[in-house]
C-alpha positions as CSV (number, residue, x, y, z in Angstrom):
1,M,0.0,0.0,0.0
2,I,3.0,2.3,0.2
3,V,3.0,2.7,-3.6
4,A,-0.7,3.6,-3.6
5,A,-0.1,6.1,-0.7
6,L,2.7,7.7,-2.7
7,A,0.4,7.9,-5.7
8,A,-2.2,9.7,-3.5
9,L,0.5,12.2,-2.4
10,F,1.4,13.1,-5.9
11,F,-2.3,13.2,-7.0
12,S,-2.9,15.7,-4.3
13,T,-0.6,18.2,-6.0
14,T,-3.3,18.6,-8.6
15,F,-5.7,20.2,-6.1
16,V,-3.0,22.4,-4.6
17,L,-1.7,23.6,-7.9
18,N,-5.3,24.1,-9.3
19,R,-6.0,26.2,-6.3
20,A,-2.9,28.3,-6.9
21,I,-3.9,28.7,-10.6
22,S,-7.5,29.8,-9.6
23,L,-6.0,32.5,-7.3
24,D,-4.0,33.9,-10.3
25,G,-6.8,33.7,-12.8
26,G,-6.5,32.3,-16.3
27,H,-8.9,30.5,-18.7
28,W,-10.0,27.0,-17.5
29,F,-9.3,25.6,-21.0
30,W,-5.5,26.0,-20.5
31,T,-5.7,24.7,-17.0
32,A,-7.3,21.5,-18.3
33,S,-5.6,21.0,-21.6
34,L,-2.0,22.0,-21.1
35,R,-1.4,19.3,-18.5
36,Y,-2.2,16.7,-21.2
37,A,0.1,18.4,-23.7
38,W,2.8,18.3,-21.1
39,M,2.2,14.7,-20.2
40,I,2.4,13.6,-23.8
41,S,5.6,15.7,-24.3
42,L,7.2,14.2,-21.1
43,L,6.4,10.6,-21.9
44,C,7.3,10.9,-25.6
45,A,10.6,12.5,-24.6
46,G,11.3,9.7,-22.2
47,Y,10.9,7.2,-25.0
48,A,12.9,9.3,-27.4
49,V,15.8,10.0,-25.1
50,T,16.3,6.3,-24.1
51,G,15.7,5.1,-27.6
52,R,14.2,1.9,-26.2
53,G,10.6,2.5,-25.1
54,G,8.6,-0.7,-25.2
55,A,10.9,-2.4,-27.7
56,D,13.6,-3.6,-25.5
57,G,12.4,-7.2,-25.3
58,G,10.3,-9.2,-22.9
59,A,13.0,-9.8,-20.3
60,A,13.2,-6.3,-19.1
61,G,9.5,-5.6,-19.6
62,P,7.8,-3.1,-21.9
63,G,8.7,0.5,-21.4
64,R,11.7,-0.1,-19.2
65,G,13.7,2.6,-20.9
66,L,11.0,5.1,-20.1
67,R,10.9,4.1,-16.5
68,L,14.6,4.7,-16.1
69,S,14.3,8.1,-17.9
70,T,11.6,9.3,-15.6
71,G,13.3,8.3,-12.4
72,Q,10.8,5.7,-11.3
73,P,11.9,2.7,-9.2
74,T,13.4,-0.1,-11.2
75,A,11.1,-2.5,-9.3
76,V,8.4,-1.5,-11.9
77,G,10.3,-3.7,-14.3
78,G,10.2,-6.7,-12.0
79,P,8.4,-10.0,-12.5
80,R,4.6,-9.8,-13.1
81,R,2.6,-10.8,-10.0
82,K,-0.5,-11.9,-12.0
83,P,-1.4,-12.9,-15.5
84,P,-1.9,-9.9,-17.8
85,A,-5.3,-9.2,-19.3
86,P,-6.0,-10.8,-22.7
87,A,-5.6,-7.6,-24.5
88,A,-2.1,-7.3,-23.0
89,H,-1.0,-10.5,-24.8
90,R,-1.8,-8.8,-28.1
91,H,-0.4,-5.4,-27.0
92,P,2.4,-5.9,-24.5
93,A,2.7,-2.1,-23.9
94,L,-0.6,-2.3,-22.1
95,N,1.3,-4.0,-19.3
96,D,3.3,-0.9,-18.7
97,P,1.7,1.9,-16.7
98,F,3.7,4.7,-18.5
99,A,2.5,3.4,-21.9
100,R,-1.1,3.3,-20.6
101,V,-0.9,6.9,-19.4
102,L,0.5,8.0,-22.7
103,L,-2.3,6.2,-24.7
104,M,-5.0,7.8,-22.5
105,S,-3.4,11.2,-22.9
106,L,-3.2,10.8,-26.7
107,G,-6.9,9.8,-26.7
108,S,-7.9,13.1,-25.2
109,L,-6.3,15.2,-27.9
110,P,-9.4,15.4,-30.3
111,L,-11.5,16.9,-27.5
112,W,-9.0,19.6,-26.7
113,L,-8.6,20.5,-30.4
114,V,-12.3,20.9,-30.8
115,L,-12.6,22.9,-27.6
116,D,-9.8,25.2,-28.7
117,A,-11.5,25.9,-32.0
118,V,-14.8,26.6,-30.4
119,L,-13.7,28.6,-27.4
120,T,-10.6,30.4,-28.9
121,P,-9.3,31.3,-25.4
122,P,-6.6,34.0,-24.9
123,P,-3.0,32.8,-24.6
124,P,-2.0,31.4,-21.2
125,S,0.4,33.2,-18.9
126,G,3.8,31.9,-18.1
127,E,2.8,31.0,-14.5
128,L,-0.1,29.0,-15.8
129,V,2.1,27.1,-18.2
130,L,4.6,26.3,-15.4
131,A,1.8,25.2,-13.0
132,T,0.3,22.9,-15.6
133,A,3.7,21.4,-16.3
134,L,4.1,20.5,-12.6
135,V,0.6,19.0,-12.6
136,A,1.4,16.9,-15.6
137,L,4.7,15.7,-14.1
138,F,3.5,15.1,-10.5
139,S,0.0,14.0,-11.0
140,G,-0.3,12.9,-14.7
141,V,2.9,11.0,-15.1
142,I,4.2,10.0,-11.6
143,A,1.0,9.6,-9.6
144,T,-1.0,7.9,-12.3
145,S,1.8,5.5,-13.1
146,L,2.3,4.7,-9.4
147,F,-1.4,4.1,-9.0
148,L,-1.6,1.8,-12.0
149,Y,1.5,-0.1,-10.7
150,A,0.0,-0.4,-7.2
151,R,-3.2,-1.9,-8.7
152,H,-1.1,-4.2,-10.9
153,L,0.7,-5.6,-7.8
154,T,-2.5,-6.7,-6.2
155,R,-3.4,-10.4,-6.1
156,T,-7.0,-10.4,-4.7
157,P,-10.1,-8.2,-5.0
158,A,-9.6,-7.2,-1.4
159,E,-6.0,-6.0,-2.2
160,L,-7.3,-4.1,-5.2
161,A,-10.0,-2.4,-3.2
162,A,-7.4,-1.5,-0.6
163,A,-5.2,0.2,-3.2
164,D,-8.2,2.2,-4.4
165,C,-9.2,3.1,-0.9
166,T,-5.8,4.4,-0.1
167,Q,-6.5,7.3,-2.5
168,A,-8.6,8.8,0.2
169,L,-5.3,10.1,1.6
170,E,-5.5,12.7,-1.2
171,V,-7.8,14.7,1.1
172,V,-5.2,14.7,3.9
173,F,-2.3,15.6,1.6
174,S,-4.3,18.3,-0.3
175,L,-5.4,20.0,2.9
176,A,-1.9,20.0,4.3
177,G,-0.5,21.3,1.0
178,E,-3.0,24.1,0.7
179,V,-2.5,25.3,4.3
180,W,1.3,25.0,4.2
181,L,2.0,26.3,0.8
182,L,-0.9,28.7,0.0
183,G,-1.8,29.9,3.5
184,G,-5.3,28.3,3.3
185,A,-7.6,28.2,6.3
186,L,-7.8,25.2,8.5
187,P,-11.1,23.2,8.4
188,S,-13.9,23.7,10.8
189,V,-14.8,21.3,13.6
190,L,-17.1,19.5,11.2
191,G,-14.3,19.3,8.6
192,W,-11.9,17.9,11.1
193,A,-14.5,15.3,12.1
194,G,-15.0,14.3,8.4
195,L,-11.2,14.1,8.0
196,A,-10.9,11.9,11.1
197,L,-13.6,9.6,9.8
198,T,-12.0,9.2,6.5
199,V,-8.6,8.3,8.0
200,A,-10.2,6.0,10.6
201,A,-12.2,4.2,7.9
202,L,-9.1,3.7,5.8
203,L,-7.0,2.4,8.7
204,L,-9.8,0.0,9.8
205,Y,-10.2,-1.4,6.3
206,L,-6.5,-2.0,5.9
207,R,-6.4,-3.6,9.3
208,A,-9.2,-5.9,8.4
209,Q,-7.3,-7.1,5.3
210,K,-4.4,-8.5,7.5
211,P,-4.6,-12.2,8.1
């Protein structure tokens, strides 16, 4: 569950950075679309720089070069813990979390192109471009890949549910980040109660999964 918790930590940066972007203004189209453009650029650059991508053979696992280029733990390239899905036999890259993130990002491009043509938003500011780049790196590339990897490591439905439940920690991390980095207000008594219930429910569920 450590991998899933790390994913939640990086996912929470989206909420903190989105809050920072909203305080500075800027069109919502760029906030939403630029992160995908950054994700595609980062992932494609990783494949291009290593020159290996998913074509380095089955022994190392698909996408091993990309994993090394993005600084992720080499354990991602370790032995598979469960049989891949039928589609993965035909398309080995689907076993690799980075390749799956790249494919999902590419699939969103038609939507952004249509919205750009319809909305014709003003150019984004430099601060917005930088913030969306950080969102793309921390949340889009690192967090999503860690989360998919955490789910891939599970062996039972209970473990899979535990990995998903761990994402509730995003609430804790987001609150801490907004208060610490943006000077946000602390929650009310009711908010603290809800936060305590969330953490307690997560801990009880994880405890119940232990033999």
